[in-house]
Chimera marker file (.cmm) of the C-alpha trace (Angstrom):
<marker_set name="trace">
<marker id="1" x="-5.421" y="-14.521" z="-4.807" r="1" g="1" b="0" radius="0.5"/>
<marker id="2" x="-8.317" y="-12.783" z="-3.111" r="1" g="1" b="0" radius="0.5"/>
<marker id="3" x="-8.931" y="-9.042" z="-3.124" r="1" g="1" b="0" radius="0.5"/>
<marker id="4" x="-8.120" y="-8.815" z="0.567" r="1" g="1" b="0" radius="0.5"/>
<marker id="5" x="-4.827" y="-10.600" z="0.049" r="1" g="1" b="0" radius="0.5"/>
<marker id="6" x="-3.921" y="-8.226" z="-2.787" r="1" g="1" b="0" radius="0.5"/>
<marker id="7" x="-4.864" y="-5.213" z="-0.700" r="1" g="1" b="0" radius="0.5"/>
<marker id="8" x="-2.765" y="-6.496" z="2.178" r="1" g="1" b="0" radius="0.5"/>
<marker id="9" x="0.219" y="-7.026" z="-0.088" r="1" g="1" b="0" radius="0.5"/>
<marker id="10" x="-0.071" y="-3.476" z="-1.402" r="1" g="1" b="0" radius="0.5"/>
<marker id="11" x="-0.169" y="-1.997" z="2.085" r="1" g="1" b="0" radius="0.5"/>
<marker id="12" x="2.772" y="-4.067" z="3.279" r="1" g="1" b="0" radius="0.5"/>
<marker id="13" x="4.749" y="-3.081" z="0.186" r="1" g="1" b="0" radius="0.5"/>
<marker id="14" x="4.040" y="0.606" z="0.773" r="1" g="1" b="0" radius="0.5"/>
<marker id="15" x="5.115" y="0.373" z="4.395" r="1" g="1" b="0" radius="0.5"/>
<marker id="16" x="8.335" y="-1.428" z="3.508" r="1" g="1" b="0" radius="0.5"/>
<marker id="17" x="9.276" y="0.962" z="0.693" r="1" g="1" b="0" radius="0.5"/>
<marker id="18" x="8.534" y="4.139" z="2.605" r="1" g="1" b="0" radius="0.5"/>
<marker id="19" x="10.018" y="2.786" z="5.811" r="1" g="1" b="0" radius="0.5"/>
<marker id="20" x="13.240" y="1.823" z="4.069" r="1" g="1" b="0" radius="0.5"/>
<marker id="21" x="13.490" y="5.224" z="2.413" r="1" g="1" b="0" radius="0.5"/>
<marker id="22" x="13.280" y="6.988" z="5.770" r="1" g="1" b="0" radius="0.5"/>
<marker id="23" x="15.278" y="4.510" z="7.858" r="1" g="1" b="0" radius="0.5"/>
<marker id="24" x="18.443" y="6.608" z="8.024" r="1" g="1" b="0" radius="0.5"/>
<marker id="25" x="16.779" y="9.934" z="8.733" r="1" g="1" b="0" radius="0.5"/>
<marker id="26" x="16.172" y="9.522" z="12.438" r="1" g="1" b="0" radius="0.5"/>
<marker id="27" x="12.917" y="10.539" z="14.068" r="1" g="1" b="0" radius="0.5"/>
<marker id="28" x="10.456" y="12.308" z="11.778" r="1" g="1" b="0" radius="0.5"/>
<marker id="29" x="7.754" y="14.782" z="12.725" r="1" g="1" b="0" radius="0.5"/>
<marker id="30" x="5.026" y="12.901" z="10.817" r="1" g="1" b="0" radius="0.5"/>
<marker id="31" x="4.026" y="9.272" z="11.148" r="1" g="1" b="0" radius="0.5"/>
<marker id="32" x="4.278" y="6.899" z="8.204" r="1" g="1" b="0" radius="0.5"/>
<marker id="33" x="0.493" y="6.961" z="7.949" r="1" g="1" b="0" radius="0.5"/>
<marker id="34" x="0.569" y="10.753" z="7.585" r="1" g="1" b="0" radius="0.5"/>
<marker id="35" x="3.475" y="10.679" z="5.119" r="1" g="1" b="0" radius="0.5"/>
<marker id="36" x="1.528" y="8.241" z="2.937" r="1" g="1" b="0" radius="0.5"/>
<marker id="37" x="-1.363" y="10.693" z="2.841" r="1" g="1" b="0" radius="0.5"/>
<marker id="38" x="-3.664" y="9.236" z="5.479" r="1" g="1" b="0" radius="0.5"/>
<marker id="39" x="-6.711" y="7.050" z="5.015" r="1" g="1" b="0" radius="0.5"/>
<marker id="40" x="-7.941" y="8.694" z="1.812" r="1" g="1" b="0" radius="0.5"/>
<marker id="41" x="-4.661" y="8.227" z="-0.074" r="1" g="1" b="0" radius="0.5"/>
<marker id="42" x="-4.092" y="4.660" z="1.119" r="1" g="1" b="0" radius="0.5"/>
<marker id="43" x="-7.686" y="3.719" z="0.293" r="1" g="1" b="0" radius="0.5"/>
<marker id="44" x="-7.332" y="5.170" z="-3.209" r="1" g="1" b="0" radius="0.5"/>
<marker id="45" x="-4.152" y="3.180" z="-3.877" r="1" g="1" b="0" radius="0.5"/>
<marker id="46" x="-5.634" y="-0.071" z="-2.588" r="1" g="1" b="0" radius="0.5"/>
<marker id="47" x="-8.920" y="0.352" z="-4.483" r="1" g="1" b="0" radius="0.5"/>
<marker id="48" x="-7.091" y="1.112" z="-7.730" r="1" g="1" b="0" radius="0.5"/>
<marker id="49" x="-4.768" y="-1.856" z="-7.289" r="1" g="1" b="0" radius="0.5"/>
<marker id="50" x="-7.558" y="-4.276" z="-6.376" r="1" g="1" b="0" radius="0.5"/>
<marker id="51" x="-9.662" y="-3.041" z="-9.272" r="1" g="1" b="0" radius="0.5"/>
<marker id="52" x="-6.876" y="-3.624" z="-11.766" r="1" g="1" b="0" radius="0.5"/>
<marker id="53" x="-5.625" y="-6.939" z="-10.377" r="1" g="1" b="0" radius="0.5"/>
<marker id="54" x="-9.138" y="-8.254" z="-9.751" r="1" g="1" b="0" radius="0.5"/>
<marker id="55" x="-9.872" y="-8.172" z="-13.471" r="1" g="1" b="0" radius="0.5"/>
<marker id="56" x="-6.965" y="-10.405" z="-14.484" r="1" g="1" b="0" radius="0.5"/>
<marker id="57" x="-8.085" y="-14.006" z="-14.898" r="1" g="1" b="0" radius="0.5"/>
<marker id="58" x="-4.468" y="-15.173" z="-14.905" r="1" g="1" b="0" radius="0.5"/>
<marker id="59" x="-4.165" y="-14.052" z="-11.286" r="1" g="1" b="0" radius="0.5"/>
<marker id="60" x="-7.717" y="-14.710" z="-10.080" r="1" g="1" b="0" radius="0.5"/>
<marker id="61" x="-8.711" y="-17.552" z="-12.389" r="1" g="1" b="0" radius="0.5"/>
<link id1="1" id2="2" r="1" g="1" b="0" radius="0.2"/>
<link id1="2" id2="3" r="1" g="1" b="0" radius="0.2"/>
<link id1="3" id2="4" r="1" g="1" b="0" radius="0.2"/>
<link id1="4" id2="5" r="1" g="1" b="0" radius="0.2"/>
<link id1="5" id2="6" r="1" g="1" b="0" radius="0.2"/>
<link id1="6" id2="7" r="1" g="1" b="0" radius="0.2"/>
<link id1="7" id2="8" r="1" g="1" b="0" radius="0.2"/>
<link id1="8" id2="9" r="1" g="1" b="0" radius="0.2"/>
<link id1="9" id2="10" r="1" g="1" b="0" radius="0.2"/>
<link id1="10" id2="11" r="1" g="1" b="0" radius="0.2"/>
<link id1="11" id2="12" r="1" g="1" b="0" radius="0.2"/>
<link id1="12" id2="13" r="1" g="1" b="0" radius="0.2"/>
<link id1="13" id2="14" r="1" g="1" b="0" radius="0.2"/>
<link id1="14" id2="15" r="1" g="1" b="0" radius="0.2"/>
<link id1="15" id2="16" r="1" g="1" b="0" radius="0.2"/>
<link id1="16" id2="17" r="1" g="1" b="0" radius="0.2"/>
<link id1="17" id2="18" r="1" g="1" b="0" radius="0.2"/>
<link id1="18" id2="19" r="1" g="1" b="0" radius="0.2"/>
<link id1="19" id2="20" r="1" g="1" b="0" radius="0.2"/>
<link id1="20" id2="21" r="1" g="1" b="0" radius="0.2"/>
<link id1="21" id2="22" r="1" g="1" b="0" radius="0.2"/>
<link id1="22" id2="23" r="1" g="1" b="0" radius="0.2"/>
<link id1="23" id2="24" r="1" g="1" b="0" radius="0.2"/>
<link id1="24" id2="25" r="1" g="1" b="0" radius="0.2"/>
<link id1="25" id2="26" r="1" g="1" b="0" radius="0.2"/>
<link id1="26" id2="27" r="1" g="1" b="0" radius="0.2"/>
<link id1="27" id2="28" r="1" g="1" b="0" radius="0.2"/>
<link id1="28" id2="29" r="1" g="1" b="0" radius="0.2"/>
<link id1="29" id2="30" r="1" g="1" b="0" radius="0.2"/>
<link id1="30" id2="31" r="1" g="1" b="0" radius="0.2"/>
<link id1="31" id2="32" r="1" g="1" b="0" radius="0.2"/>
<link id1="32" id2="33" r="1" g="1" b="0" radius="0.2"/>
<link id1="33" id2="34" r="1" g="1" b="0" radius="0.2"/>
<link id1="34" id2="35" r="1" g="1" b="0" radius="0.2"/>
<link id1="35" id2="36" r="1" g="1" b="0" radius="0.2"/>
<link id1="36" id2="37" r="1" g="1" b="0" radius="0.2"/>
<link id1="37" id2="38" r="1" g="1" b="0" radius="0.2"/>
<link id1="38" id2="39" r="1" g="1" b="0" radius="0.2"/>
<link id1="39" id2="40" r="1" g="1" b="0" radius="0.2"/>
<link id1="40" id2="41" r="1" g="1" b="0" radius="0.2"/>
<link id1="41" id2="42" r="1" g="1" b="0" radius="0.2"/>
<link id1="42" id2="43" r="1" g="1" b="0" radius="0.2"/>
<link id1="43" id2="44" r="1" g="1" b="0" radius="0.2"/>
<link id1="44" id2="45" r="1" g="1" b="0" radius="0.2"/>
<link id1="45" id2="46" r="1" g="1" b="0" radius="0.2"/>
<link id1="46" id2="47" r="1" g="1" b="0" radius="0.2"/>
<link id1="47" id2="48" r="1" g="1" b="0" radius="0.2"/>
<link id1="48" id2="49" r="1" g="1" b="0" radius="0.2"/>
<link id1="49" id2="50" r="1" g="1" b="0" radius="0.2"/>
<link id1="50" id2="51" r="1" g="1" b="0" radius="0.2"/>
<link id1="51" id2="52" r="1" g="1" b="0" radius="0.2"/>
<link id1="52" id2="53" r="1" g="1" b="0" radius="0.2"/>
<link id1="53" id2="54" r="1" g="1" b="0" radius="0.2"/>
<link id1="54" id2="55" r="1" g="1" b="0" radius="0.2"/>
<link id1="55" id2="56" r="1" g="1" b="0" radius="0.2"/>
<link id1="56" id2="57" r="1" g="1" b="0" radius="0.2"/>
<link id1="57" id2="58" r="1" g="1" b="0" radius="0.2"/>
<link id1="58" id2="59" r="1" g="1" b="0" radius="0.2"/>
<link id1="59" id2="60" r="1" g="1" b="0" radius="0.2"/>
<link id1="60" id2="61" r="1" g="1" b="0" radius="0.2"/>
</marker_set>
């Protein structure tokens, strides 16, 4: 699995989890992007995930 694929999976997972949690609340004042913390927070999560997963030879070997 490439780093880009892992990063994509993380982002999709975040969107699904947060979207499902807010599905029954109706319209919210903030967008999902804002609720996740914006670019800085999403970038930090993806970089941490890719850094950890990228080092596992079982996944990337």
